[in-house]
ChimeraX commands (.cxc) that place a marker at each C-alpha (Angstrom):
marker #1 position -28.18,83.69,-81.14 radius 0.5
marker #1 position -30.64,82.09,-78.76 radius 0.5
marker #1 position -31.06,78.34,-78.95 radius 0.5
marker #1 position -34.74,78.65,-79.88 radius 0.5
marker #1 position -34.00,81.05,-82.72 radius 0.5
marker #1 position -31.20,78.85,-83.97 radius 0.5
marker #1 position -33.50,75.81,-84.00 radius 0.5
marker #1 position -36.16,77.71,-85.93 radius 0.5
marker #1 position -33.68,78.98,-88.52 radius 0.5
marker #1 position -32.03,75.59,-88.97 radius 0.5
marker #1 position -35.45,73.98,-89.23 radius 0.5
marker #1 position -36.48,76.33,-92.01 radius 0.5
marker #1 position -33.22,75.65,-93.85 radius 0.5
marker #1 position -33.78,71.89,-93.63 radius 0.5
marker #1 position -37.33,72.30,-94.90 radius 0.5
marker #1 position -36.21,74.29,-97.94 radius 0.5
marker #1 position -33.30,71.95,-98.64 radius 0.5
marker #1 position -35.63,68.96,-98.37 radius 0.5
marker #1 position -38.14,70.46,-100.78 radius 0.5
marker #1 position -35.36,71.16,-103.29 radius 0.5
marker #1 position -34.16,67.56,-103.04 radius 0.5
marker #1 position -37.70,66.31,-103.61 radius 0.5
marker #1 position -38.05,68.39,-106.77 radius 0.5
marker #1 position -34.61,67.34,-108.00 radius 0.5
marker #1 position -35.51,63.71,-107.35 radius 0.5
marker #1 position -38.76,64.01,-109.31 radius 0.5
marker #1 position -37.11,65.83,-112.21 radius 0.5
marker #1 position -34.15,63.47,-112.32 radius 0.5
marker #1 position -36.30,60.37,-111.87 radius 0.5
marker #1 position -34.42,59.56,-108.67 radius 0.5
marker #1 position -36.85,58.20,-106.04 radius 0.5
marker #1 position -34.08,57.81,-103.44 radius 0.5
marker #1 position -33.28,61.53,-103.60 radius 0.5
marker #1 position -36.99,62.34,-103.41 radius 0.5
marker #1 position -37.39,60.24,-100.26 radius 0.5
marker #1 position -34.24,61.77,-98.76 radius 0.5
marker #1 position -35.73,65.20,-99.39 radius 0.5
marker #1 position -39.00,64.27,-97.71 radius 0.5
marker #1 position -37.10,63.00,-94.67 radius 0.5
marker #1 position -35.10,66.21,-94.48 radius 0.5
marker #1 position -38.24,68.33,-94.80 radius 0.5
marker #1 position -39.87,66.45,-91.91 radius 0.5
marker #1 position -36.71,66.85,-89.84 radius 0.5
marker #1 position -36.83,70.58,-90.50 radius 0.5
marker #1 position -40.45,70.81,-89.44 radius 0.5
marker #1 position -39.68,69.01,-86.18 radius 0.5
marker #1 position -36.65,71.19,-85.49 radius 0.5
marker #1 position -38.66,74.34,-86.17 radius 0.5
marker #1 position -41.35,73.21,-83.71 radius 0.5
marker #1 position -38.68,72.45,-81.09 radius 0.5
marker #1 position -37.50,76.04,-81.46 radius 0.5
marker #1 position -41.04,77.30,-80.93 radius 0.5
marker #1 position -41.43,75.20,-77.78 radius 0.5
marker #1 position -38.10,76.44,-76.44 radius 0.5
marker #1 position -39.24,80.00,-77.11 radius 0.5
marker #1 position -42.40,79.45,-75.07 radius 0.5
marker #1 position -40.42,78.08,-72.11 radius 0.5
marker #1 position -37.71,80.71,-72.44 radius 0.5
marker #1 position -34.77,78.46,-73.19 radius 0.5
marker link #1:1,2 radius 0.2
marker link #1:2,3 radius 0.2
marker link #1:3,4 radius 0.2
marker link #1:4,5 radius 0.2
marker link #1:5,6 radius 0.2
marker link #1:6,7 radius 0.2
marker link #1:7,8 radius 0.2
marker link #1:8,9 radius 0.2
marker link #1:9,10 radius 0.2
marker link #1:10,11 radius 0.2
marker link #1:11,12 radius 0.2
marker link #1:12,13 radius 0.2
marker link #1:13,14 radius 0.2
marker link #1:14,15 radius 0.2
marker link #1:15,16 radius 0.2
marker link #1:16,17 radius 0.2
marker link #1:17,18 radius 0.2
marker link #1:18,19 radius 0.2
marker link #1:19,20 radius 0.2
marker link #1:20,21 radius 0.2
marker link #1:21,22 radius 0.2
marker link #1:22,23 radius 0.2
marker link #1:23,24 radius 0.2
marker link #1:24,25 radius 0.2
marker link #1:25,26 radius 0.2
marker link #1:26,27 radius 0.2
marker link #1:27,28 radius 0.2
marker link #1:28,29 radius 0.2
marker link #1:29,30 radius 0.2
marker link #1:30,31 radius 0.2
marker link #1:31,32 radius 0.2
marker link #1:32,33 radius 0.2
marker link #1:33,34 radius 0.2
marker link #1:34,35 radius 0.2
marker link #1:35,36 radius 0.2
marker link #1:36,37 radius 0.2
marker link #1:37,38 radius 0.2
marker link #1:38,39 radius 0.2
marker link #1:39,40 radius 0.2
marker link #1:40,41 radius 0.2
marker link #1:41,42 radius 0.2
marker link #1:42,43 radius 0.2
marker link #1:43,44 radius 0.2
marker link #1:44,45 radius 0.2
marker link #1:45,46 radius 0.2
marker link #1:46,47 radius 0.2
marker link #1:47,48 radius 0.2
marker link #1:48,49 radius 0.2
marker link #1:49,50 radius 0.2
marker link #1:50,51 radius 0.2
marker link #1:51,52 radius 0.2
marker link #1:52,53 radius 0.2
marker link #1:53,54 radius 0.2
marker link #1:54,55 radius 0.2
marker link #1:55,56 radius 0.2
marker link #1:56,57 radius 0.2
marker link #1:57,58 radius 0.2
marker link #1:58,59 radius 0.2
view
């Protein structure tokens, strides 16, 4: 798999995982888990954008 595709896929996975953690944190009244989920979602967004940039430059 190309590096750009791998970054995009991993980014999407982190976004989904982060959103699930946020929901679990809200439902379980666990603000630490909610914050951890938000961080992971942001990380996923960044990684997905890195994959898009790599795709543009052909890496």
